[in-house]
Each structure stands twice: as structure tokens, then as C-alpha cells.
Steps between C-alpha positions, in 0.01 A plus 500: 500500500559578868524858402158489341343341811657768720366772274145357490489450880631857548225639281238312699645623829510861376143478382388372838686774686343768280153363559556502875616862488197609297264317736667668799454842344135438427438383857698797637283748312182350631593515868507815714840613619568469868501824699848618575576746777690797363716707730488873432830642380676725748491870417818629341735682735611766251370578155754453226494789253408407146798500267536798269405434140795425275628793292369340182145499640528865598617585148194330352261718702309742278660842481313784666332741264721801429418785733333792331685831541328747728647802319438528127622744236306549177799672334560392142854642461808507723477880513142479632603232748781722631240737650323209674831371638606847618165552673537160666852585624378833637220325690741242643759758608295804595741614769798494264363723224658847473213750525505804274752605237844343522807720547730550199773274639410140584710229661427255217303455181459151361307336221371153584328235288266265685355172369154410636338161432131433436430470876670830590823350637836664431710260293800725430640850542771656278670836513499698175672791671636404840604761758828317560634781719226401752500118532289513817232692310507239223456219752218685677312564176528134396387386845206743492386383156506134608334572837204673333399180318250384400437777250175536307479199267533610135200296385484642147871446429564179697831640626679831460838670516468863600760772553494783751744762625567524873575849635671449836538777759777490762237448775421155358170620357429474129266570213448305182520689173153370409339674798753772577394845609802638315810686620556853624 
């Protein structure tokens, strides 16, 4: 029985406390707040750089639109593309082209296959007939092919593997079989 009296008196007390709180809130809303003097915050001494975005946020950023190639080839076969690639190499290395007919004896002759992707980038080079007696010439030809990139983009084929023959003179100048002026 004592327990029941305690419970009933507790309920009454809680009800009274709640009513007082509600009345206080109603009165507080009706009155104007007192003016409070606010001190201005001191200016910061040094700006703290904003933290870099986490790598996951950077990965979620929309990818940039693929860059359109500035050189385009309309060739529809690897043989047609070979002429475009040879012309491009000649334009890139004008000072290294052997002018006129080549002499009968050359330092090296090599046949090279070159893979070009849809944007005109060189993806691979392979020797079909390597001038192994002249490893420096091989290295220079490979370096020259890669340095001339980007090539005209093979837009009709999507990507291409073309083959050309390098005719290398002992002076370090060359001609490509596709655009050669012939030999004496």
C-alpha cells in the first residue's frame, strides 16, 4: 500500500513539474530577450589551408571527356595508313631524312611493325627483320618512332598495325620504303 501512495504522489509531483516547465516556456516566448553585448572575434593570425579531398572523393569526380585527336587519318587499310604514318614521320624528322637516291650499300635495313591506337598513340613496336648487326640503329629507330607520337588517329579502323622498312644510311639519315626515292 505504501508503494501505491508513493507512486500516486510521484505522478502528481511530475505532473506539477511539467506544467511549470510549459508555463515557463510560454512566458519565455512572449518576452523580448535581453540585449547581450557580443565581442567581435579576433582576426585569425594565419589561414589554415583546407584539407585535400580524400582519394575516394577524387575518384568519384567525373572523368574528363576524351581529348579529340588533332591529326586524323581516313585510311581504311593498314597499307593506306602506312603512307600517312610515313608522311607524319617525315614531317617530324625533316632534318634526318636522306635527300635523293640512296647509295647501294646502307648501314642497316630493318622492317618494323608499329601498333597505333585509336588516338594515334604508339602502343607497341616489333621487329620483323631486325638489323642486329647495328643495335644502336635499332634503338634509334624505336626511339624515333615513339618520339613522333601522336600519329594521325586511324578513325576508320579504330586502331592499326602497320609495317614499314627503314633504310638507314651511315650518316644517321634514313628513308622509309613507303616514301623512298630509290637507290642508285
